N, C-alpha and C positions, 0 to 999 in steps of 0.2 A: 414224750419228746423224741426218744430214740427211734420209735416207729416212724415218725414223720421224717426224720433225717434219713432213715433207710429207704423209705419210699421215694424221697427226693433223689437220692443217689441212684436207685434203680431206674427211675424215670429218666434221669440224665444219661445213664448208660444206654438205655434203649434208644433215646433220641440220637445219641452219638453213633450208635451202630447203624441206624437207618441212614443217617446223614453220610456216614463213611461208605456204605454200600452204594448210595446214589452218586456220590462223588467219584467212585471208582469206575463209572461208566462213561464212555465206552471203554471196554478192556478186551484185550486179545484173548481168545480161547482157542483150543485146538480140537481137531476132530479126534474123537476117542472111540474105542471099542465098547460096544454094548452087545446085547444078544437079540436075535430075532425070536419069534414065537416058538421056534423049534430048539431054542437054547444054543444056537450056533453063533459064534462071534461074528459081528458085522460092524462096520463103521457107520457113522451118521450119513444118511442119504442126502444127496444134492449138495454136499459140502463144497463150497467155492463156486458152485454153478448157480445157485439161487439164494435169496435171502430166506432165512428159516424162522418159522414160528413153531416153537417146541413147547409141548404140554408135558411137564414132568409131574406125574401123579402118584401119590401114595394111594394104593387101592383101598385103604381104610376110609378115604374121603372122596370117592369118585363123583359125588354130586356137588361138591364145592364149586361154585360159579357155574352150575349147570344151566341155569336160564340164559346167562350171558353166552356161554359156549354154544348152546343150542341155537341162539339167535345168530351168531356169526356163521355157524355152519349152514343153517337153513337159508339165510339171506345171501350167503356167499359174499358178505360185506367186505371181507378182506382178501377175496380171490384176486389174483393178478398174475401176469406172466412171469413176474420176477420173484414170487414168493411161494413157498411150499410149507405146509404144516404137517406135523406128525406128533405122535405121543410116545412117551417113554414111561413105562410102569416102574415105579420105585419099589422093587420087590423086597429089599432089605428092611424097610421100615414097616412092612405089613405085619399086623398082629394076627391076621386071619389064621385060624387053626387048620388050614388046609395047605397042601403042598403048593409050591410055585407052579407046578404043572396045571393045577386047576385054574389058577389066576390066568395063566397063559391061554387056556381053553376059553375062558370068558372073553379075554381080549380078542382071540381069534374069531369068536362068534360076532363080535362087534365089527371087525374088519369085513366079515362076510356081508354084513348089512349095509355098511356105508363106504366100503373101499378104503378106509383109513389105513395109514401105515402106523403100526404100533410095534415098538421095540421094548426091551426089558433091561433094567439095570439091576442085576442080582446082588451086587455088593458095594453100592455107592461108587462104582467106577466113574460114572458121569458126574455126579454131584461133587466128588472129591477132586477130580481133574479140573473142574470149572470153579472150584472154591465157592460153592453155593451155600455152605453152612447147613444148619439144621433144616431139613425139608420134611421131617416127620409130621404126619397129619396135615399136609399142605398140598394144594394144587398149585404148582409153580408154572408160571408162563414166562417164556423167554423169547426174545427176538435177537437173531444173529444176522449180521449183514454178510454179503458175499466175501468180504475181506477177512472174515473170521473174527469179527468184533462183536462182543455181547453188548447190545445197545439198550436193552430194556429187560427188566426182571420185576416180577411181582410174585409174592407168596401169599397163599391163603385166600380167604374170602375178599373179593374185590368190592370196593365202594363204587358208586356211580361215577365219582370223579376219577377213580383209578381206571375204570373201564374206558372212560373217555380218553385219558392219557395213553392207554394201550392202543386204542384205535388210531389216535393221531400218530403215534410212533410207527405202527404197522403201515399206515397209509403212505408214509415216506418210503417204505420198502417195496410197495406193490409195483 
């Protein structure tokens, strides 16, 4: 009986935390410093000029949502004059037994292929400033409007329903 009670409390706590996160949107966020691929401090690009689609990725799970991300990249499904997308590598949560410089080199080779903008978060600067909570082993996708409001967030593997909600939210910003 105690196990059932504990499971119920845990499930209720998880439901509350998801509900609380969803209820807190939109919420104001600020432009923060991260690093470029050369470990130089930079601010988030296009801040206040464009709506932003940000992919905050733990390098341990780069393939999470891979089919969906590839689809939106190849089809340019979310391209538009008012929206820009870029990636931020969550270096702090990586368990890889290689230095951050190697992860940066891997990211640099990807930018050479597709022209993407990729930045790095070496010590949870981004996730802490935006109060994202635990992002370990997660591919986090965020939408921020020109006014600096976080209007959408999803963490981890996306269901088809979540993919559709993301597309609908992004379409409003294009």
